[in-house]
C-alpha positions in Angstrom: 0.3 -0.2 -0.2 1.6 3.4 -1.0 2.0 6.2 1.5 -1.2 8.5 -0.1 -3.5 5.0 0.5 -1.9 4.5 4.2 -2.8 8.1 5.0 -6.2 8.2 3.7 -6.9 4.3 5.5 -5.1 6.2 8.8 -6.7 9.6 8.7 -10.0 9.5 6.5 -11.8 6.5 7.0 -12.3 6.5 10.5 -13.0 10.1 10.5 -15.9 9.1 7.7 -17.2 6.0 9.7 -17.4 8.2 13.0 -19.1 11.4 10.6 -21.5 8.3 9.1 -23.1 7.3 12.1 -23.0 10.6 13.7 -24.9 12.5 10.9 -27.3 9.6 10.7 -28.6 10.3 13.6 -28.7 14.0 13.5 -30.7 13.2 10.3 -33.5 10.7 12.0 -35.3 13.5 14.0 -34.9 16.2 11.3 -36.6 14.3 8.3 -39.4 13.0 10.7 -40.5 16.8 11.8 -39.3 18.3 8.5 -40.3 15.8 5.5 -42.6 13.6 7.0 -45.1 15.7 9.2 -45.5 18.5 6.4 -46.7 16.1 4.3 -49.0 13.8 6.7 -50.5 17.4 7.9 -51.2 18.4 4.3 -52.9 15.0 3.5 -55.0 15.7 6.6 -55.9 19.1 5.0 -53.9 21.8 6.8 -53.6 25.0 4.5 -50.6 26.1 2.8 -50.4 29.2 5.3 -50.7 27.1 8.2 -48.3 24.6 6.9 -45.6 27.1 6.4 -46.2 28.7 9.8 -45.5 25.3 11.1 -41.6 25.3 10.2 -41.6 27.6 13.6 -41.4 24.4 15.6 -37.8 24.0 13.9 -36.7 27.3 15.9 -34.8 25.2 18.5 -32.3 24.9 15.4 -32.0 28.3 15.0 -31.6 29.0 18.6 -29.3 26.6 20.0 -26.7 29.1 20.5 -28.2 29.7 23.7 -27.8 26.7 25.3 -24.5 25.6 23.5 -22.2 27.1 26.3 -23.5 24.7 28.4 -22.9 21.8 26.0 -19.4 23.1 25.9 -19.1 23.0 29.6 -20.8 20.3 31.2 -20.2 16.5 30.7 -19.0 14.8 27.4 -20.1 15.6 23.8 -21.3 11.6 23.4 -23.4 12.3 26.6 -25.3 15.3 24.9 -25.4 13.5 21.6 -27.4 10.4 23.4 -29.8 12.4 25.5 -31.2 14.4 22.8 -31.6 11.6 20.8 -33.5 10.0 23.8 -35.8 13.4 24.0 -36.4 13.7 20.9 -37.2 10.1 20.4 -39.5 9.7 23.1 -41.7 13.1 22.0 -42.0 11.1 18.4 -43.1 8.1 19.7 -45.7 10.1 21.6 -46.6 11.6 18.6 -47.8 8.3 17.2 -51.1 8.3 18.9 -52.3 11.8 17.9 -54.5 13.5 15.0 -53.2 16.7 13.3 -55.5 19.0 15.2 -54.0 17.7 18.6 -53.5 20.4 21.0 -50.6 18.3 21.9 -48.8 18.3 18.4 -46.7 21.4 18.1 -45.2 21.0 21.8 -44.8 17.7 21.4 -42.5 18.6 18.5 -40.9 21.2 19.6 -39.3 19.1 22.4 -38.1 16.8 19.5 -36.6 19.7 17.8 -35.4 20.6 21.2 -33.4 17.4 21.8 -32.2 17.1 18.5 -30.8 20.3 18.2 -28.8 19.6 21.8 -27.7 16.5 20.3 -26.5 18.5 16.9 -24.5 20.7 19.2 -22.0 18.3 20.2 -22.4 16.2 17.1 -21.4 19.1 15.0 -18.3 20.5 17.5 -17.2 16.8 17.8 -16.6 16.3 14.2 -15.1 20.0 13.5 -13.0 19.3 15.9 -11.5 16.1 14.6 -11.2 16.9 11.1 -8.4 18.9 9.4 -8.5 21.5 6.9 -7.1 18.9 4.4 -9.9 16.6 4.7 -12.8 19.1 5.0 -14.0 18.8 1.5 -14.4 15.1 1.9 -15.8 14.7 5.1 -18.2 17.3 4.2 -19.5 14.9 1.6 -20.1 12.4 3.8 -21.8 14.3 6.1 -24.3 15.4 3.9 -25.3 12.4 2.5 -25.3 10.5 5.8 -27.7 13.1 6.9 -29.7 13.2 3.6 -29.7 9.1 3.9 -31.0 9.7 7.4 -34.0 11.9 6.0 -34.4 9.6 2.7 -35.3 7.2 5.5 -36.9 9.0 8.1 -38.8 11.3 5.5 -39.6 9.9 2.4 -39.4 5.6 3.7 -41.7 6.7 6.4 -44.3 8.7 4.5 -44.6 5.4 2.1 -45.0 3.7 4.8 -47.7 5.9 6.3 -49.4 6.1 3.0 -49.8 2.3 2.6 -49.8 0.8 6.1 -51.1 4.2 8.2 -49.5 6.9 10.0 -48.7 4.9 13.5 -47.0 2.8 11.1 -44.9 5.6 10.1 -44.2 7.3 13.3 -43.3 4.0 14.8 -40.4 3.2 12.3 -39.0 6.4 12.8 -38.7 5.6 16.4 -37.0 2.5 15.6 -34.4 4.1 13.2 -33.9 6.4 16.6 -33.2 3.5 18.5 -30.9 2.4 16.1 -29.0 5.5 15.2 -28.7 5.5 19.1 -27.1 1.9 19.3 -24.4 2.9 16.8 -23.5 6.3 18.6 -23.0 4.0 21.8 -20.8 1.8 20.0 -18.4 4.4 19.6 -17.8 4.0 22.8 -16.8 7.5 23.7 -16.9 10.9 21.6 -14.0 12.8 23.1 -14.2 16.5 24.2 -11.1 18.1 22.9 -11.6 21.5 23.9 -9.1 22.8 26.4 -10.2 25.2 29.3 -13.6 26.8 30.4 -15.8 27.3 27.5 -16.5 30.7 27.0 -19.7 32.2 26.9 -21.7 32.7 23.5 -21.7 36.3 23.6 -17.9 36.6 24.1 -17.4 33.9 21.3 -19.4 36.4 19.2 -17.7 39.5 20.5 -14.2 38.2 19.6 -15.9 37.0 16.2 -16.9 40.3 15.3 -13.7 42.1 16.2 -11.9 39.9 13.1 -12.0 41.6 9.8 -14.7 39.9 7.6 -17.0 38.8 10.1 -20.1 40.9 9.5 -19.5 39.9 6.1 -19.0 36.0 6.7 -22.3 36.0 8.9 -24.2 37.8 5.9 -23.1 35.0 3.8 -24.3 32.2 6.2 -27.3 34.1 6.2 -28.2 34.9 2.7 -26.7 31.6 0.9 -29.9 29.5 1.7 -32.5 32.3 1.8 -34.1 31.4 -2.2 -33.5 27.5 -1.1 -35.2 28.1 2.2 -38.1 30.1 1.0 -39.0 27.4 -2.1 -38.5 24.4 0.2 -41.6 23.9 2.4 -43.6 24.7 -1.0 -42.6 22.1 -3.1 -43.8 19.0 -1.8 -47.3 20.8 -2.0 -46.6 21.7 -5.3 -45.7 18.3 -6.4 -49.1 17.1 -4.7 -51.1 19.7 -6.8 -49.0 18.6 -10.1 -51.0 15.0 -9.1 -48.3 13.2 -7.3 -49.9 11.2 -4.4 -48.1 11.4 -0.9 -46.5 8.2 -1.2 -45.1 8.9 -4.7 -44.0 12.7 -3.2 -42.0 10.7 -0.2 -40.5 8.7 -3.1 -39.5 10.6 -5.4 -38.8 14.2 -3.0 -37.5 12.7 -0.2 -35.8 9.3 -0.7 -34.9 9.8 -4.4 -34.1 13.4 -3.3 -32.0 12.8 -0.5 -30.1 10.4 -2.5 -29.6 13.0 -5.1 -28.6 15.7 -2.7 -26.2 13.1 -1.0 -24.6 12.6 -4.3 -24.8 16.2 -5.3 -22.6 16.8 -1.9 -20.3 14.2 -2.5 -19.5 15.5 -5.9 -19.2 19.4 -4.5 -17.0 18.0 -1.6 -14.8 16.5 -3.8 -14.9 19.7 -6.3 -13.7 22.0 -3.4 -10.7 19.2 -2.1 -9.9 19.4 -5.8 -10.0 23.0 -7.0 -10.8 24.5 -3.4 -13.0 26.4 -1.7 -12.1 30.0 -3.3 -12.8 28.8 -7.3 -15.9 26.8 -6.3 -18.2 28.3 -4.1 -19.9 30.8 -6.7 -20.0 27.8 -9.4 -21.9 25.6 -6.7 -24.0 28.5 -5.3 -24.8 29.5 -8.7 -25.8 25.5 -9.6 -28.1 25.7 -6.1 -29.8 28.6 -7.5 -30.8 28.0 -11.1 -32.8 24.9 -9.3 -35.4 27.5 -7.9 -35.7 28.5 -11.8 -36.5 24.5 -12.4 -39.7 24.7 -10.3 -41.1 27.7 -11.6 -40.5 26.3 -15.2 -42.2 23.0 -14.1 -45.4 25.2 -12.4 -45.7 27.1 -15.7 -45.9 24.0 -17.6 -47.7 21.5 -15.7 -48.1 18.2 -15.2 -45.9 15.4 -13.4 -43.0 14.9 -15.9 -41.9 18.4 -15.2 -42.1 18.6 -11.4 -40.6 15.1 -11.3 -37.7 16.7 -12.9 -37.8 19.9 -11.1 -37.5 18.1 -8.2 -34.5 16.2 -9.2 -32.7 19.3 -10.1 -33.4 20.7 -7.0 -32.1 17.7 -5.0 -29.0 17.3 -7.0 -28.1 21.2 -6.6 -28.8 21.5 -2.9 -26.1 19.1 -2.1 -23.9 21.1 -4.4 -24.4 24.4 -2.6 -24.5 23.1 0.8 -20.9 21.3 0.6 -19.6 24.8 -0.2 -21.6 26.4 2.8 -20.6 23.7 4.9 -16.8 23.5 3.7 -16.9 27.4 4.4 -18.6 27.2 7.8 -16.0 24.8 9.0 -13.1 26.7 8.0 -14.9 29.4 10.1 -15.1 27.5 13.1 -12.0 25.8 13.3 -9.8 27.9 11.8 -6.4 26.8 9.4 -4.5 24.4 12.0 -5.8 25.5 15.4 -4.6 23.6 18.5 -7.3 25.3 20.8 -10.5 24.4 20.3 -12.2 25.3 23.2 -15.8 26.7 22.4 -15.9 25.2 19.3 -19.3 24.0 20.1 -20.5 27.6 20.2 -18.7 29.2 17.6 -20.2 26.6 15.4 -23.7 26.5 16.8 -23.5 30.5 16.1 -23.4 29.8 12.1 -26.2 27.1 12.2 -28.1 29.0 14.1 -27.8 32.4 11.5 -28.5 29.4 9.0 -31.4 28.3 11.3 -32.9 31.6 11.2 -32.6 32.0 7.6 -34.5 28.6 6.9 -37.4 29.4 9.4 -38.2 32.6 9.0 -38.4 32.4 5.3 -40.0 29.1 5.5 -42.8 30.2 7.9 -43.9 32.8 5.0 -43.5 30.6 2.1 -47.0 29.0 1.9 -48.8 32.9 2.4 -46.5 33.8 -0.5 -48.1 30.8 -2.8 -51.2 31.7 -1.8 -50.9 35.3 -2.5 -48.7 34.8 -6.1 -48.9 31.3 -7.0 -46.2 28.7 -7.3 -44.5 30.0 -10.6 -44.3 33.6 -9.3 -43.1 32.3 -5.9 -40.6 29.9 -7.1 -39.4 33.3 -9.5 -38.8 35.4 -6.6 -36.8 32.7 -4.6 -34.3 32.6 -7.2 -33.9 36.5 -7.1 -33.5 36.0 -3.1 -30.3 33.5 -4.0 -28.6 36.0 -6.0 -27.2 38.4 -3.4 -25.3 35.5 -1.6 -23.7 34.9 -4.7 -22.5 38.6 -5.0 -21.0 38.2 -1.7 -19.8 34.8 -1.6 -16.2 35.8 -3.5 -15.3 38.1 -1.2 -16.1 36.6 2.1 -14.1 33.0 1.0 -11.0 35.1 0.3 -10.6 35.4 4.0 -9.9 31.6 4.4 -7.3 29.4 2.6 -8.7 26.9 -0.4 
């Protein structure tokens, strides 16, 4: 075995295996809450405005910087991962017997999101701390592929189960997946916390970042990079239903098939970033992501199932390309180039992912009103234009980071 091959085996493969397990554990509850539940609600007659506002149950993923310092300070990261997974799994199990109009539905979903977000804080910190800059592109591809694979099973696969065997079966399957993922995490034995010293408060971390040149631009890019995609995403599945697909078709094509395509796009995007550098590829990958919104606008204008399916395929693939670029940037921004001290790393990552979650939550919350007011085609065109400011800003921001 040559020296480069030994390096891959000794450095990349163990990182990839741990990343796969952890990101799968992260993706199961997210897929259930953001993929399975919206289709279940829509099939049961929930209107589009309410469905868009429903994305607000995901606020814990946005607000997690508030308790990330506590995760930094207290206990081992793997304890937080298991605790968060238990909380999410129990809440999802409790949903199994509810109907869509039950007053207990939203609180249980918020609890599930809170548990998942807490586990994500520790998962993200562990991965970012362990991955050196040279491996970030390839590991990013693995991260997204594993995460989207979990979403494919917990979202699309469970949706298909629900459409064929009933929705209690679907939610029960998600709980089983969560338990299996937890076994995988426990099998890692220990996810070591490599941070040294006492983690600072998130306010201190934020203040330190803001004193660095270019930080405001970094935060603005993270806020804007997925704006168009996030404003479109909650309405893609209702659009596919309106185009003539049933719930099972949407689950297989958009969620399961879409997750596979997104994972493939992420692996390709990560390989391109590793090969050509982030500076060269972020604009290309971001532009590919934005063009998928045009595909949905065209499909809405043309009408029919084939055009809708093609739009879904294009959007899924390009979403992986764009996400790989953004995640590579955020990993570098959190870890730095060769920094040894990872104190407060969970807090730094949580701040950036919280900014990204704010984009997803707020733009998604108004998406249903936008479609009801302007129609699918016009809304999808608008979301394309929402993608453009990030493309103008990206080259300037990435110059602050090597690659």
